[in-house]
N, C-alpha and C positions, 0 to 999 in steps of 0.2 A: 505493498501500500503506499502510492506518495506520500512524502512530508507535506502538509499544508505551506504555504509560502509566507516568508518572514515579510512584513511591509513598516516600512519607519518612516513613521510622520516629521518632517520637520517644519518649522522649528519650536515644537511640542517638545519632539524626541519621544513620542509613543511609539510604542512597537506591538504587535501582536502578528501571530497566526491564523494564516484564511484560509478557506479552501478555495481550489483555483476556480473561477466562475464567479467569483465573489465581486458584488460593485464597488467599488471605492468609497462610494459616499457611505455605503453600510459598512466595509470598515472602519471607516472615521465615526461612524456613529457610535457603534462597538464601544471601539478605543476612548469617547468624551474628545477625540480630538474635533477644534473651534474650524469647522467646514461649515459654510452658510448652503440652504437650499429653501425657497420659497412655493416653489411649483411640486415639491415630493416626489423627483427622484422624472419626472418626462422629458427633462431635455428642454425645455421653455424660457423657466427664469435665468439660467447659466450663473447663479451664485455660485454654483458649485466647483470654479473651475481648478484649476489643479496642475503641477509640474511635477515631472515623472524626469529623476533622474538615473542618467545609464550613464555605463563604464563603472570604473574602478572605485571603491570605495571604502579605502584600507582600514579605517578609526572603524568602522562596522564586521569589517570581514568579509563584505559582497562584492559579488559581481552581479550588475544587472544587466540584463542583456536586452536588445531591443525589442524582445518580445513580450517582456515581463505586464507589458499591458496589454490586451485585446485588440485590436485593431479596429480606426476609426469605423463608425459604424453612419449608418444613412442622416441621424438625427443631427449629431455630429456636424455632419458634413453639410446637413442643411441650415444647421447654425450658423457656419464657416461661411456660408454665400452670402445668406440672409444678414447678417450683422458680424461676419468677421470672429474669430477667434483670435490673438495673441500666439507668433509662432511658439511652438513646444508647447501648447497648455492643453490640457482635453478637460472632457465634462467627468466630474467626477462620477456622476450618477449612470454614464453611459459607461467610461470606463473598469473593463472587468479585471481582476488580479489571477496574470498566470504563472506570476514565477515570484523573487524576489525583487522588492522593487525597494526605491526611496523618491517618498511622495512628500513635498514642499506645497505647503496650502498659502497660495501671495495673501501679503495683507487686506486686497478687497472683496478677498474669499473668504474672511474669517468674522463671523460675527460680535465675536468681542476686538475690535481693531485696535493694533498695540496704541499707545500714549509714549509716543517719544519724549521723555521728560526736558528735552535739553533747551528751555527757556534762554532765552537770550539777558545775563546777569547785568546792571546797571554797572557802569565804568568812566572814570571820567578819561578819554580816550583826546589825543591830537590831531587833527585836521587836518593832512597835508597826501591827502588820497593822488596815486599815479594820475589816474585819470582823471583830466577838468574837460572843461569849455572855455575857448578864446574867442571873442570876438576880433576879426581884423578886417581893416580896410585894404584892398590890393589894389595896385596902379594897373592904369588900363591899360592894353596893348599899344603899342608906337613903332610905323610901321619903319621911323629914324632909329628906336633901338630895339632892336629884333632878342625877343626873350618869350621863351615858355611862362604859360600860367602858374605850369606848379614852381616857377624858378622865382615869376615874380611872389608870388604868394610865401615861399620861402626868405625872401630879401625881406617882406610884409611883416611877416613873424621875426625875423632878426631886431629890426628896429622896433618893432612895437610892445617884443614880448620876451625878447633876448633867448630867445631860441632858436638854435641855428639846427641844422642835419636834420632834416624834418625826411621819413618814410611813409609811404603810402604802398595799400596794397593797389593790385592795376585794376581792378570792379571799381574802386575809386577814382582813379583818376581816367574812368571813361565816366563817371559823375560830375569832375572834375569847372569841365567849361559851363555846363548849360547850370550849377549851380551858382557859377559864378555874373553868370549875364540875368539867369534871373534876379539875384539879389544886388544887382546893381556892383558890382565888383566888393561888396560888402557880406561875409560870408561869416557863420561861426563854425571852427574847427573842436570835435573832440578830439582829445588827442590823448595819449598815453607815454607817457617820460615818467619810465620809472628813476630808484637811486642809482642804477648806470647811467643815464645820462639819455639814453637811448630815446628820441620820441617818434614818435608813431601815430598817423593817421587814423583814428577809428571810421569817423563819419565825418561829415560836410552838410550844413546848412544854409539857405538864402537866408542873408541880413544876422538879424541880432534874433538870436534864438532861446526861447525862456525857457524849455524841457530840463526835467530831471534825469540825473544820471543814477544808474543804481548799481549796486557790487555784492556778490552772493560771498559770501563767507561759508562755509562747508568743513565740515567736521564727516571725515568718512570714516567709518567705526567698522570695525569685524559685525559686529551684530547691528548696529542701523547707522543708521546717515542724518544728521542735523544742520540745516542750511539756518541762516540769519538773513535776511535783504535787508539793506542798507540804503542809507538813502546817502550818496557820495558827498553830498554841500556840508551836511550837518551829522554825521555819524546816526542817526536815528536811526532805528531798529523800525522796521514796518512789519513787519511778518519773520516768526519763526516756526517752523517746520520741519517734518521728518519724517521715513519712513523706515522700513526693513533693509537691512544689506541681502537685495535676491543671494549675492555671492552665497546665504547661510546654506542653499540645499544642497552643496557642493560640500558642504562640510562648517561644521559650527565655530573649531577654531583654528586659529592660523596653520599648523603646522598641517590639519586635515586638506586644508586647501592647496599646500605646497605637495601636501601625496594627493594629492588630484590630478594636480599638472604632471607632476613626476607618471603617477600610471597610464593616463589620458593623453593620448598626442592630442594635441589640439585645446585640451583642458584647461591653460593659461589662456585660449580667445575666447574660451565659452565665459569662462570668470570675467574677462574683462567687457563682454559685450554688455554680457547680465549689468553691472554695473554702471559705464556709462548712459544706459538707456535708464535706469534707476533715474541717473541723475538728471537727466534730459526732464523725466518727468517730475520730477520734484523743485524744478527751476520752474517747469510751468504750473504746477499745484501752487507753491507760494507765490508768483506773480497776482494770477489768481485772487487768491486771500486776499492782496494788500491789493488791487484793485489794479494793476499798472502793464502794460503791454512784456510780455519777457522780451521784449528787444530793444525795452530800455535797459536791459540789464548788460551792459556794456564791459564787465571786470569782476573776476572772480579769485577766491583764493582757499586752497586748499591743504587742510592737516590732517595726517593718516599715517598710519604703523608704517613698516619697510614693507609686507609684503604685500598691503592696501597700498602703497605708493607704486607702487612695482606691475599690480595687476590691472591700475588705472591708466600708466603709462604706455601699458601693452608690453611688459618686457616678461619674461618668464619667470615666475619665483622663485627657480628651482634653488641656487645658489645659495637662497637664505634658509632653504633648509638642511645644512650642513657646512661644519667649520668648513672654514672660516667664516661663516658667513657674511661674505663681499655682497654688499649693494652695484648696484647697475653704475648708480652716479649717487652720492651723497649730500649735491651741491642744492642747493635754488636753483628754482628753475623757471623763467616765463616763456613762453609760449602761444600761440593763437588757440583760440577754444576750439577750431576747426580741426586743429592736430590731433583732439580729446575724439571727437563726433561729438561736442557736443553743440548741438543746433539748433537746443528749443532759446535759446539769449543770439544778442546781436550781432549777425555774422563776422564780424570782425572783433569781437570781446579776443580780451587775453585772460590767459590763466597763472598766477603766480602760486608755484607750492613750497611753501619753507622747507628748510635743508634738514634734511635726516641727521643723528648724533651717531649713529652705529648701526650695523647690520639687523639689528634686535630693536632699536630706541628710537623710533620714526619722527616725522615732522610733525606727531600731535606733540609726543613728550617736550621739541620744542615750542609748538606754540604754550604748553603750559610754563614753561620756563620766561616766554615772554609774557606772560599775562602774571607770574607771581613774583617773579623777579628774586630768587634766592640767591642770585647773586650782590645781590645789595641789602642783603638782610644781615642785619646786626647779632642775631641769634642764632642758634645751631635749626633747622627745622628740617622737617621729612612729608615730604607733597607726593602720598600718594593720588595716582590717577586710577581707581577702579574699576574695572573692565572686566572683558574677555582676556585681554592681553593685558596684566598692569604692569603701565609706567611709574618708575617710582625716582624721584629727586632727592637729595642730601646735599643741605652744603648751607653755608654763609656769605657773606661778601667775600671772604680766604678763598673758599673752595667749593665748590660742585661736584658731586658726583650723580650719574644716573646710571641706571638700570633695566629691564623687565622683566617681567616675572613671570611665568605660563599659570594665569590661574585660571584657565577654562569660562564655560557658561554657567556654572551652578549658580555666581553669583546673582546671575541676571532669571532666574528660575528654569537655566536648562538642566536636563540629566538628575530631577526635583520629582518626585514620584508624579506628588498634583502641584509641579512645579508650572509656571507659566509669564510671559512674558508682562510687561506693569502695562494692563489695560482694564475699563471699570471691571466689576465685580472682585476684582484679584486682591488679596489679603493682602494688606503693607504695611499693618502694626500689631504689636500682640504683646499680652501678658495675661502672666501664668501666678493665679496666688499661690503663694507658695504652699499653704496652709491645705487649703483645698483640694491643691491642684486643678484644678477650675481655671479656663481661658475667658478670656475675652479677648475682640479684632476689630478691626477697623478694614475696611476696601476700600479700592481706588473708584472715588465718585460719589463717597460720602462723610460726611464728617462723624459721623455718631459711631460710639462703640456700638460691638453688636449685645450690649446686655443695657443699650439704653432705649426709653422706651421710643418707640415708632421706626426703630431700622430695620424691621420687615418691610413694613411699606417703604423706608426710604431705596432699600436695594431691590425692590421686586422686580422692576426692569432690567438690572444688569445681571440679579442673581448671585447668588458666589461661587467662583469658577476655579478657583486655585489659588496660588498663593507664590506671590513674585519675588525678585530677591530681595527686599528692604525686609520684606515678611520672613523668609525663610532662614535670616541670618538672629531676627528678634527671638520667634521660635524657638531655633535650638538654644541661645544665651538663654532665654529666660526656663529652658528644661532642665536649664544646669543649674541658674539660681531658684529651681523650684525644688533641686534632687529627684529630678526623672530621666538625670543623665550623669554618666563621675567622669570624672576628668579626664578618661581612657577616652568618653565617645559615648560607652556601653549604654544601650537603655535597659531600664530596668525592668522588671513583671510589673503587674497590678498589685503582689503579696509584696513586692520588696520597697515598693513608691509608695503605695496606700492608695490608689486611684483607679479605677476598672475604666477609665481612659487609658490606659496601655493594654492591648491585647498583642495577644501572640501573633505572631505572624514567623510562619518554620520553626527555627530554631532561633529565632532573635523577637522584638517586640517591636510597634508601632503607638503613637501619643495622637489617638484621635484630636483632632484640632475642630473638626467641624462636620456634623452628621446631615448630610442634607437627602439622606436616601428617601424617606419616607414622604415628601413633597417632589420625589425624581429629580432632585440635586444630587451636586457631588458627594463620596464621601472622601473629606480631603484629613489624610492622615501625615504624618514623619513616619518616614520607615529609617531603619538602620543605616542602607542605603543611599538615604538621605545626611545622612549624618555621615560617612562617610565620605560622601562627596565634599559638602560643606569642607571638612577637615581636609582634604587635600588642598582647597583650595583658599583655606587663610593661612592652610602652613608653607604656601608659595610666594604667596603676598608676604606672610614677617619674616620668611628667610631672606627676599630681597632683601628688606630697608635693614634687619641685622646684618646680612654681607657687606649695606654702604658704610653700614655702623661701624663693621671691623676695622674698614680699611683706613676709618679717620679716628680709630680705635677710641670710638666713644664708647661708651655704656648706657647715655640716657639722648635724650631731645628737649630742647627748650620746648615747640611748638609741632603740630602736625595739625597738616593742610588738606583734607578729604576731597578731592576734584573729582568731575566726571559728574555727569547726569544722574549717577547710581549711589557714587558718593554724597550726594547733594541731599541722598534719602538714608542713608546709615545715622543710625542711632551711632555717638561717640560711646555711650557707657555699654550698648549690645557688642559693638565692632571689638572692646577692649578684653569684654569678658570672653566674648569669643575666642580674645587670641590673636584678631590678625593683625594689630596693628601694635606696636610697642608701648610698654606701659607710660602714661604722662599725663599730669595733671588735666581732668575732662575739661577746663574751662579753657586750656591751651590747645584743644582740638575743636577747630571749625571745620564750613564747608568752604570751595571754593564756587563750586556750581559746575556749570562746563569749560573749566578753566581752557580746554582746548580750545572751544569756541570760539570764549573770548582771545585768547592769539591770534586766532583767525581773522576776529574782528579788526584788532589793532593792527594786523599787517596789510587788511584790507584799504582800511582808513589815515596812516601812517606812514610813510614813504620810508623814512628814516628808522622805525620798529625792525623794518625788513634787515636792510645794512647792520642795524645792534644784533640781533639773531644770528645772524649767519656770521658776526666776528664771535660772539658767545659760546657759539654749540664746537665754535676749537679749543675753546677752554675748558669743555664739560668732558672733565672723567669718566669714560665707559666702564664700567663693570662687568664684566660678561656669566652671566648667572649660570650658562648648560655649561662650562667647563670648570668651573671653580669647586675643588673638592668642600669645602666649607658651607656650601650651597647644600648638600645633600643633609649634614650633620644636623642645619641650622633645621631642616625642611623637618627630618623626623623628626626634634625635638618640639619643635611647634605643633607636632600632631596631638599634644594634649592640651584640654580645654581648661586657660587658658593658654598653660606652658607647663612643660615637663618641669625644666629646671631654673626658668626666670621668675623672680619674686614678686613682681606687679606691686610694689609696697602702693601706688597712688591707686591702685582700684581695690586696695584692700582698704582702702580708708569710707569708701562710699559701699560698698557691697562686699559680704560674708557669704563668702562661697561653700554650701555644706559637702562635708568631709564625707562622700558613700562613697562604695564599691560597689560595683555589681556583676563583677568579676564571678561564676560560676565554677563548680568542679567539670560540668562538659566544655569541650575548645569549642562549642558555639555562641557561647553564652545565651542558654536555652531559659534562663529564668527558674533553672531548680534551687537546690541548696548553695547559699554560699562555700566557698572554702573555706576549711577550718583553718585557723591561723595556730602556728605552732609558737 
């Protein structure tokens, strides 16, 4: 009898085995995957669109063949003829599972769409953008002094604005003569002149033109892409928007994507096309939200990690997957948008990409350094940009160090049994009563706690759908503080911890956070596997920070800054109970919000900041965690909650952690009798 096919859904990470011939929509519903459908599987509404992935998926140990789903049927063909399906898309209600397959559910097919919480933080920024509008009066042609219109335009710019050496695309030269004559030899040039002094004409308008110019600051992350639309006259943020990085279907973490490129010829090209298409969609969306024409977007600044950097540029990232982790280029880049097929914005728009620091520390870390300026700090500051791949900066005005740490996607709700991305209905805050062991929680979309009157009514529309990254951090820390979890990360039994919310699950136990099964909702639990996933992620984060502290020969830091959209939602107390960050006075642990996005905005609005960060990245000392033996030592010690050996004196002043041990005589920790101590 043939084994049922393994189906893995991204970005949720939910998986299961199904008999061949099972519709994808049916499998999604049985697994609780967030796949929309309004027409009941009749192929009418198109809400259930999915994208299957084919080829090698080393992370999952899968080879997905082109025959993993049934062939197109007449319903899909008819829908494609009439309304059109994006290339590679299928209808989940029509496509049937025929073999092992990885299936991506795009954001528009999700009932509870992703909330990309990367809003722009308020910050004073010096306005000196690379792109300006210049009004200029040009001399008329003279038969006695023959010269080209462009040469006389150059002369006028030199005389009236002291700008020399103009460059123009051929398409602009075709427009030059009619525009000059329409404006009666008075025109407004849209000019890109960066900190290297090059002056390139992006557009030309007859007469005095008062239109606005806009720029995009884009934080291209492994999991999400966030953008801020800025007015280049005053730096105001008109709109902020974001979406999931579609590359997630090729692998949730960076090394999975590098592996995909290695194992699948042309895989890097696939990922490049996917991310460029997403950026075009994002530009259109954010322009619509702000009520502007996307053709008014004349400049874009990108910050991203090295793998995203290479895939955005169309460079195979294979060299970043093996020592010595060589970048194709580490310098900043200023290039035409059309070179990256970004055609949703102005045809002559320019792109600036911040420099990378090293093979695993990218332009996003440089942007954090630009926004937070550790090189100007009087005290010792640790800056942690928490994400799928965490970037860490440590230093002061004397010296700054940097490293990256492969935390994986667990902090963002992936690889967690009831985990999900941050979306309405996701549990984001948790408290557990240490006496009764009873929980209360808050979900995204409501300010009420689950024990407050009116909570059920307030969450009726969104439901309680799962638990996101900030929620999983808080619940694990709360379980440790309530004595449900011992320092090794082992969950106790109901008998050991004194609550029926601890239920057996094989040889381990789970904590029931919310049981919605009576009303058709989900059973949301924290499993032993969830605890292990969080331990691995937090250990990597702590070990990276500790490695930098060793390099500077220090035992403590003066303050800690949690950066990144996710970092903005982390409770410092819970992060320290978990042992994500080194011990520090809690009032010295602050959030910087999306610091990488802020750095991108600074670089967009001020060309002197570009010169400053290009110089600074050369001074930042890079520590490579992948080849440093002490990283593994710190990682192992950091597996304990909060830590096996570090004393955490600041934390002990505000929290007393129960001295419990749920280790049992059996090897699996199955809730039997405690081991007798001799």
